[in-house]
C-alpha positions as CSV (number, residue, x, y, z in Angstrom):
1,M,164.7,-60.0,40.9
2,G,162.2,-58.2,42.9
3,Y,161.5,-55.9,45.8
4,F,164.3,-57.1,47.8
5,E,167.4,-57.3,45.5
6,G,170.4,-55.4,47.5
7,K,168.0,-56.0,50.6
8,T,169.5,-58.4,53.8
9,V,167.1,-60.5,55.6
10,I,168.0,-62.5,58.4
11,V,166.2,-66.3,59.2
12,T,167.3,-68.1,61.9
13,G,166.7,-71.7,61.8
14,G,167.6,-71.3,58.0
15,G,169.5,-74.2,57.2
16,K,168.3,-77.0,54.6
17,A,166.5,-79.8,55.4
18,T,165.2,-82.9,53.4
19,L,162.3,-85.1,53.8
20,K,163.0,-89.1,53.1
21,D,161.9,-88.1,49.5
22,G,164.9,-86.3,49.2
23,S,162.6,-83.0,49.0
24,A,162.7,-79.8,50.6
25,G,161.6,-80.3,54.1
26,S,161.6,-77.4,56.4
27,I,160.4,-74.2,56.7
28,G,163.5,-72.2,57.1
29,Y,164.7,-73.4,53.9
30,G,161.8,-72.5,51.9
31,I,161.7,-69.1,53.4
32,D,165.3,-69.0,52.1
33,V,164.0,-69.8,48.7
34,A,161.0,-67.2,48.7
35,F,163.2,-64.4,50.0
36,A,166.4,-65.5,47.3
37,K,164.0,-65.5,44.3
38,E,163.3,-61.5,45.2
39,G,167.2,-60.7,45.0
40,A,167.7,-61.0,49.0
41,N,170.9,-61.5,50.7
42,L,170.5,-63.9,53.1
43,V,171.7,-64.2,56.6
44,I,170.8,-67.9,58.0
45,T,171.4,-69.3,61.7
46,G,171.2,-72.7,63.0
47,R,172.7,-75.5,64.9
48,N,173.7,-77.8,62.3
49,P,176.9,-76.6,60.1
50,A,176.0,-79.1,57.3
51,K,172.5,-77.7,56.8
52,L,173.8,-73.9,56.9
53,D,176.4,-74.9,54.0
54,A,173.8,-76.9,51.9
55,A,171.6,-74.0,52.1
56,K,174.5,-71.6,51.2
57,E,175.5,-73.6,48.2
58,E,172.2,-74.2,46.5
59,L,170.7,-70.7,47.2
60,E,173.7,-68.8,45.6
61,R,174.3,-71.4,42.8
62,I,170.6,-71.0,41.9
63,Y,169.7,-67.8,42.6
64,G,172.9,-65.7,42.6
65,I,172.5,-63.8,45.7
66,R,175.3,-63.9,48.8
67,V,174.4,-66.0,51.6
68,L,176.0,-65.9,55.5
69,P,175.5,-68.6,57.4
70,V,176.2,-68.3,61.3
71,V,176.5,-70.8,63.8
72,A,174.0,-70.0,66.5
73,D,171.8,-71.5,69.2
74,V,169.8,-70.0,71.8
75,A,170.1,-72.1,74.5
76,A,170.0,-72.3,78.9
77,G,173.5,-71.8,79.9
78,Q,175.6,-69.5,77.8
79,D,175.8,-66.0,77.0
80,N,173.2,-65.8,74.5
81,E,172.8,-62.2,73.9
82,A,176.6,-62.3,72.9
83,V,175.3,-65.1,70.5
84,V,172.8,-63.0,68.8
85,Q,175.0,-60.1,69.1
86,H,177.2,-61.6,66.9
87,V,175.1,-63.1,64.0
88,V,173.5,-59.0,64.1
89,D,177.3,-57.8,64.1
90,E,178.5,-60.0,61.5
91,A,175.1,-59.3,59.2
92,I,176.0,-55.5,59.3
93,R,179.6,-56.5,58.9
94,V,179.2,-58.3,55.6
95,F,176.1,-56.9,54.4
96,G,175.5,-53.1,56.2
97,R,171.9,-53.7,56.5
98,I,169.0,-55.2,57.5
99,D,165.6,-55.1,56.3
100,A,163.9,-58.3,57.5
101,L,163.9,-60.4,60.5
102,V,162.1,-63.4,60.3
103,N,162.3,-65.5,64.1
104,N,161.6,-69.1,62.5
105,A,164.2,-71.2,64.9
106,Q,162.4,-73.3,67.8
107,A,163.1,-76.7,69.2
108,S,160.8,-78.6,71.7
109,A,160.2,-82.0,73.5
110,S,156.8,-82.5,71.4
111,G,154.8,-85.5,72.9
112,V,155.6,-85.3,76.6
113,T,152.6,-84.3,78.9
114,L,152.4,-81.6,81.2
115,A,152.8,-83.7,84.4
116,D,155.8,-85.3,82.7
117,H,157.6,-82.1,81.2
118,T,161.3,-81.6,82.8
119,M,162.5,-78.6,83.6
120,D,165.3,-78.9,80.8
121,Q,162.6,-79.8,78.2
122,F,160.7,-76.4,79.4
123,N,163.5,-74.8,79.1
124,L,164.7,-76.3,75.2
125,A,161.7,-74.3,74.1
126,I,161.3,-71.4,76.1
127,Y,165.0,-70.6,75.3
128,S,165.2,-71.7,71.5
129,G,161.9,-69.9,70.8
130,L,160.8,-67.1,73.1
131,Y,164.2,-65.9,74.3
132,A,165.5,-66.4,70.8
133,A,162.8,-64.3,69.1
134,F,163.0,-61.4,71.9
135,L,166.9,-61.5,71.9
136,Y,166.9,-61.2,67.8
137,M,164.1,-58.2,67.9
138,Q,166.3,-56.2,70.4
139,K,169.2,-56.4,69.0
140,C,168.2,-55.8,65.1
141,Y,165.9,-53.1,66.3
142,P,168.1,-50.3,65.5
143,H,169.1,-51.6,62.1
144,L,165.2,-51.9,61.3
145,K,164.8,-48.6,62.5
146,E,166.9,-47.4,60.1
147,T,165.7,-49.4,57.1
148,K,161.7,-49.2,58.3
149,G,162.0,-53.0,58.2
150,S,159.6,-55.6,59.1
151,V,159.9,-58.8,61.6
152,V,157.8,-62.0,61.3
153,N,157.8,-64.2,64.1
154,F,156.1,-67.8,64.3
155,A,153.2,-69.2,66.4
156,S,151.4,-72.4,66.3
157,G,148.5,-74.3,66.5
158,A,149.8,-75.7,69.5
159,G,149.3,-72.6,71.6
160,L,146.3,-71.4,69.5
161,F,144.3,-74.8,70.3
162,G,146.0,-76.1,73.2
163,N,147.8,-79.1,71.5
164,Y,148.2,-82.5,73.2
165,G,151.7,-83.1,74.2
166,Q,153.7,-79.5,73.8
167,C,152.9,-77.5,76.8
168,A,156.7,-75.6,76.4
169,Y,156.1,-75.5,72.7
170,A,153.0,-74.3,73.0
171,A,153.8,-71.7,75.8
172,A,156.7,-70.4,74.2
173,K,154.8,-69.6,70.8
174,E,151.9,-67.7,72.8
175,G,155.0,-65.6,74.5
176,I,156.4,-64.9,71.2
177,R,152.9,-63.8,70.5
178,G,152.5,-61.2,73.3
179,L,155.8,-60.2,72.3
180,T,154.7,-59.3,68.8
181,R,151.9,-57.4,69.9
182,V,153.9,-55.1,72.2
183,A,156.5,-54.6,69.5
184,A,153.9,-53.7,66.8
185,T,152.9,-51.0,69.3
186,V,156.1,-49.7,70.1
187,W,157.5,-49.8,66.9
188,G,154.9,-48.7,64.6
189,P,155.8,-45.0,64.9
190,D,159.4,-46.6,63.9
191,G,158.1,-47.7,60.6
192,I,158.6,-51.5,61.5
193,N,156.0,-54.2,61.1
194,V,155.4,-57.0,63.2
195,N,153.5,-59.9,62.4
196,I,153.2,-63.5,63.1
197,V,152.2,-66.8,61.0
198,A,151.1,-69.8,62.3
199,P,152.0,-72.3,59.3
200,L,151.0,-76.1,59.0
201,A,153.2,-77.5,56.1
202,W,154.9,-81.0,55.7
203,T,158.6,-81.0,57.0
204,A,161.3,-83.2,58.0
205,A,160.8,-81.9,61.9
206,L,156.9,-82.8,61.2
207,E,158.1,-86.2,59.2
208,G,160.3,-86.9,62.7
209,F,157.4,-86.2,64.9
210,K,155.2,-88.9,63.8
211,D,158.0,-91.2,64.1
212,A,159.2,-90.7,67.5
213,Y,155.5,-89.4,69.1
214,P,152.9,-91.6,67.4
215,E,150.3,-90.9,70.2
216,A,151.0,-86.8,70.0
217,Y,151.2,-86.8,66.3
218,E,147.7,-88.8,65.7
219,A,145.8,-86.3,68.4
220,N,147.4,-82.9,66.8
221,V,148.2,-83.6,63.3
222,H,145.3,-83.6,60.7
223,M,144.4,-83.5,57.0
224,P,143.8,-79.7,56.8
225,P,140.3,-78.9,54.6
226,M,142.4,-77.6,51.7
227,G,143.2,-81.4,51.3
228,H,147.0,-81.2,51.6
229,Y,149.7,-79.6,53.7
230,G,151.4,-76.6,52.9
231,D,154.3,-76.3,50.6
232,V,157.2,-74.9,52.7
233,E,158.1,-72.0,49.7
234,Q,155.0,-71.6,48.0
235,E,152.3,-71.7,50.9
236,I,154.6,-70.6,53.7
237,G,157.8,-68.8,52.4
238,R,155.6,-66.6,49.8
239,V,153.6,-65.0,52.5
240,V,156.4,-64.4,55.0
241,V,158.0,-62.2,51.8
242,Q,154.8,-60.6,51.6
243,L,154.6,-59.7,55.1
244,C,157.8,-58.2,54.7
245,G,157.2,-56.1,51.6
246,P,155.5,-53.2,50.9
247,D,152.2,-54.2,50.0
248,F,151.1,-55.6,53.8
249,K,153.0,-52.5,55.9
250,Y,150.4,-51.3,57.3
251,M,149.3,-54.7,59.1
252,T,150.7,-55.0,62.1
253,G,150.9,-57.3,65.3
254,E,148.4,-59.7,63.6
255,T,148.5,-63.6,63.6
256,L,148.0,-65.1,60.3
257,A,147.1,-68.9,60.6
258,L,148.5,-70.7,57.1
259,E,147.3,-74.0,58.2
260,G,144.7,-74.9,54.8
261,G,141.2,-73.8,56.9
262,L,142.7,-76.3,59.9
263,G,142.5,-73.6,62.2
264,Q,138.7,-73.0,61.4
265,R,137.8,-76.3,63.4
266,P,138.8,-76.3,67.2
267,S,136.1,-78.6,67.7
268,Y,137.5,-81.3,65.4
269,R,140.6,-81.1,67.4
270,R,139.0,-81.0,70.6
271,S,137.1,-84.2,69.5
272,R,140.4,-86.0,68.8
273,L,142.1,-84.8,71.2
274,T,139.5,-86.1,74.0
275,S,139.8,-89.4,72.1
276,A,143.9,-89.7,72.6
277,G,143.0,-89.7,76.5
278,P,145.0,-87.2,78.9
């Protein structure tokens, strides 16, 4: 066990997904495993109870931690403050503390051009991403202040580089980056650091994106200079753990690209985008 033994971490979108070959296929679950190896108790949220239950069973069995799964989805047309407050209240009821918040959950209608995007599709990205990050940060703040905890939010190359067919997703992610920088400024005196990761990993969602939107996939997804896509635990989850630990407490308000060097090649992205058409 490690630094997080006895501490509590909330991971949104923390259910277990698998790739077609049966291996772990979600960044959220990779983060779960990385924290579990450090002894953290976990509160995991998501829309799919089966994925949450699968994560709970495996994490508790293998790593001997406690996992509280809570079905929760921030979406248009409901009392989202109550949804998020319920998650936070359950975390405190069961574990008594919150030491880190990881806002990983995000849904979007990727592959749809800006001209063709509907309001429902735009709302899907904004509610599940930007509004969710805002509400979880707001409701967790009093407890993070007590523990001098950490927040890790998620951005994307979609916003950093203006990816084809991802206007709502990019808008949500860039909104989260702005929100993160403000929180870093105002929460620094409380001992809370707030950072962003922009990851590229091979996931079930990316696998599905390739099948559903081949044109957008071809325009946006390229092999990084490192020669492989990130491992959801070792190359994404472990970094998130470090950002929530003591070694990186002085870092706040920063965006860390975990894209295997792909973020250094925007001209390559633009040339592929131009060839893909409008």
